[in-house]
N, C-alpha and C positions, 0 to 999 in steps of 0.2 A: 464386626466392622474393624478393619485394621487401623492402627494409629501410627503416625509418622512424626519423626522429629524433623526439624527444619533442614538439617543436613541430608536426610533421606529424601525429602521432597526436592531439594536442590538437585540431587543426583538423578532422580526419576524424571525431572522436567528439563534438566539442562540449564536451569536458571541459577543465578548467583543467590546466595543467602540474602544479600542486600536487596535484590530485586523482589524477592518474596516478602521481605519486610516492608518494602515500598508499597507493594500491592496491599498489604495490611493497612499501612498509613493512609492510603487512598480510599479505604473502605471496601476494597474488592474481596478481601478475605477476612475471616474472623476466627483466628486460631484460639484454641483453648490453652490453658496453662496448667502445668503440673504443680504440685505443692511447692516444688523447688523453683518455679517460675519459668521452666522451659516451655517453649511453644510446642503444641501437639496439633497435628493436622489429621483430618479424616480422609476417607476415600472420596467423599463429596468435595472436600477442598481440592483434592487432586483433579477431579473433574472440572471444577471451576478454573483452576490454573490452566488446564488444557484448553478450555473454552476461551479464556482471556487471550492465550497465545494464538488461537485460531482467529479470533476477531481482530487482534492486532495485525495479523498477517493479511487480513482483508482491508486494512487501512483504518480501522476504528481507533479513535482516541480513547484514552483511559476514562475520561469523563463520560463518553458515550457508553462504554462498557459498564461503568458504574450505574448509569441511568437504567440500562437494560436489567442489571441485577436487582436494582431497587424496585423495578416494576414487578418483579416476581413476588416480592414481599407485599406489594400494594394490591395486586390483582391476581388472585388464585386461578382465575379462568385462563390467564395467559393472553387474553385478547389485546391488552395494552402493549405487552412485550412484543407480540407478533406485529402489531401496527408500527411500533417504533423500529423494529428490525427491518421491516419492509421499507420504511422511509429511508433508513440509513443505507441499506443495500442498494436501493434505487438511486440514491444520491451518488454512491461510490461507482455504480455502473455508469452513470452519466459522466462523471469525472473521468473515469478510465476510458470511455469511448472518445472523449475530447482529447485525451492524451494520445490515443491510438491515431486519431485523425491528424493531430499535429505531427506525430512521428511519420505518418505516411507522406505528409507534405514535405517534411525534412528529407526523407529518402528520395522523393521525386526531385527535389532541388539538387541533391548530391549526384543523382544519376544524370541530370541535365548537365551539370558541370563536368562530369567525367566524359560524357559524349562530346561536349564542346572541346575539351582538351584533346581527345582522341582525333578530332577532325582538323585540328590546327596543323597546317601543312608547312609552315615556314619556321620551324624550330621554336614556335611559340614566342615570337617577338611581337606579335599583334593578334588581333581578332582574326578569325578565318577570312575576313575581308570579302572578296568577291563572292564567296559562298553564302554570305549573309542573306541576300535577297531570296535565295531558294531554300534556306534552312527551315526545317520543320519547327524550329523553336524561335523564329524571328519575332513572333508576337510576345514572347517571354523575355527576349534578350534586351538587356539595358544598353548594350553596345550598339545594336542595330537601330534602336529608337533614337539614339543621340547622333547618328550619322546623317 
């Protein structure tokens, strides 16, 4: 098994030395020390760092990642880890779907405003006016409702 110093791990992962130390402080990594006190990391630590980055990329908080890692030590079957990952993945998926829906609504609003501006015939000094009653967006238009 290969051993890495913190600078090597930093280069391999693209993380700063400070971030790697922070992961240690948070209990996500457990480096060994040489007799001289230098941190030494294993291939397994490298795998853990890559997993941390993957989970962070999926929106996991460090506290959630720490919980996942601690479940490995508590439950060798992996069932608790699987259940926790499933719970968090499902929560992230729900949150992301809500964001997508909000973005769709935002895009629809922008498209509506663009179409309205494109229809303005009088140099855009007022609402399209006489066209309002026949406009396909009259139910949505705040100007039409106030007339």
